[in-house]
C-alpha positions, 0 to 999 in steps of 0.5 A, spaced: 454 035 147 458 038 143 462 045 148 461 049 142 466 055 139 465 062 141 469 068 141 468 074 144 470 081 141 472 085 147 475 079 150 479 082 156 476 085 163 468 088 164 462 083 160 468 081 156 471 078 161 465 075 164 462 072 159 468 068 157 468 066 164 462 063 163 462 061 157 469 057 159 465 054 166 459 052 162 464 049 157 465 051 151 471 053 148 472 060 147 477 066 144 478 072 147 481 077 142 484 085 143 487 089 142 491 089 150 496 081 151 495 083 158 489 083 160 486 078 156 492 073 158 490 073 165 484 072 163 486 067 159 489 064 164 483 063 169 479 061 164 483 057 159 481 061 153 484 062 146 488 069 146 489 073 139 491 079 141 488 083 134 486 091 132 478 088 129 477 094 127 481 093 121 480 089 116 487 084 117 485 085 123 478 082 123 481 076 117 486 074 123 481 074 128 477 069 123 481 065 121 486 063 127 479 061 130 478 055 125 484 055 125 485 053 132 478 050 135 476 047 127 469 051 128 464 057 131 458 057 133 457 063 136 460 071 135 460 076 141 461 084 139 462 086 145 467 091 144 467 099 143 470 106 144 467 112 147 468 120 144 463 125 149 461 131 145 456 134 142 454 134 136 457 141 134 463 139 139 465 131 135 470 133 130 468 129 124 475 125 125 472 123 133 466 121 130 468 117 123 474 112 129 467 112 133 462 109 127 470 105 125 469 102 131 463 101 134 459 099 127 464 098 122 469 093 126 462 089 127 459 089 120 467 086 117 467 081 123 459 079 121 461 077 114 469 074 116 464 070 121 457 069 117 459 062 112 462 058 120 455 060 124 451 058 119 455 053 117 453 052 125 446 054 125 450 059 131 448 065 133 450 071 135 449 076 140 451 084 140 452 088 146 450 095 145 448 101 150 441 104 153 444 111 150 442 107 143 435 107 146 435 114 149 439 120 146 443 123 153 447 129 153 453 128 148 453 124 147 451 123 138 458 120 136 456 115 140 449 113 140 449 114 132 453 108 132 451 102 137 444 106 135 446 103 127 449 097 131 441 095 132 439 095 126 444 091 123 444 086 129 436 086 126 437 086 118 441 079 121 436 075 124 432 077 119 437 076 113 439 068 115 434 067 120 431 062 116 438 058 115 439 057 121 441 064 124 439 067 130 442 075 132 439 079 138 442 085 141 442 087 149 443 095 151 447 095 158 446 101 163 451 102 168 456 097 169 461 096 174 466 096 169 473 098 167 470 103 162 465 105 167 469 106 172 473 111 168 467 114 166 464 115 174 472 117 175 471 124 171 463 123 173 467 124 180 472 130 180 467 134 177 462 134 183 467 133 186 465 127 189 468 119 190 467 114 184 462 109 189 458 117 189 460 118 182 455 110 181 449 111 185 449 118 184 449 116 177 444 110 178 440 115 183 433 115 178 435 108 175 429 103 179 434 098 182 439 104 184 445 101 182 450 100 177 450 092 174 455 087 174 459 085 170 456 077 171 450 081 171 450 083 163 454 077 162 447 071 164 443 074 159 448 074 152 450 067 156 442 065 154 442 069 149 449 063 146 445 058 148 440 053 146 434 056 152 433 062 146 432 057 140 426 062 138 428 070 141 431 072 133 431 080 132 430 082 141 433 089 142 433 087 150 436 093 154 439 090 162 438 096 165 436 095 172 429 098 169 432 106 167 429 106 159 423 104 163 422 111 168 418 117 164 422 124 165 417 127 165 413 124 172 419 125 176 418 131 179 412 128 181 417 123 184 416 124 193 423 121 193 427 125 188 429 132 188 429 135 181 434 142 183 430 148 179 437 152 180 441 149 173 441 154 167 438 153 161 439 153 154 
């Protein structure tokens, strides 16, 4: 079987790096891209991945990544849209500049990447996997811009599935919950500083009502991405798959009825 060529954005750390490792272990050829060269080179040294240092939030970066992939490896079978940023803030707190940057990186950039890669993906009858977030499925305090951008990514992915499923292309999205990545660690460090607890305890607090009671590891998310890219998922198209330890199925209105959960009524209401 001919090895597949898969382009992974945000491939230097976290979920992207885990995807690159698992793809390489499966015998596929991997291209990883991102803005920071050092972590990309570290993953490449481990996996043999081809590195393209580029800012895919800019149109010229998008064109360069796709062109470099084709020039170096000759084809493109899979695209993993894994990059993203977050600006924390409620609707009244997010600045127009933060809103624009979040949508540009998290939504417009994937759109441009798909457009640039599409002729090659169609030729290969390939697959796209978008890494969204549970924040695209459930609203949370202070996540207005991020949630909107990630929800848009879901419908972009499903539109791609509808538009080009007849051409042999599959497009699916995953929605990870809390995952122990570089970005997750930063958020937990902030939470820990606010509450006077360690980062590990902050992860335990953040996942206290997740049925599995822990964050995911990057390899667990990556394994789902690999399945969606593989021929084993050949009739899976347009799916939005939460990979969240069950957090999206929890009914917050019943938590007070669970004897294992303590609800604090002393917090000030707004």
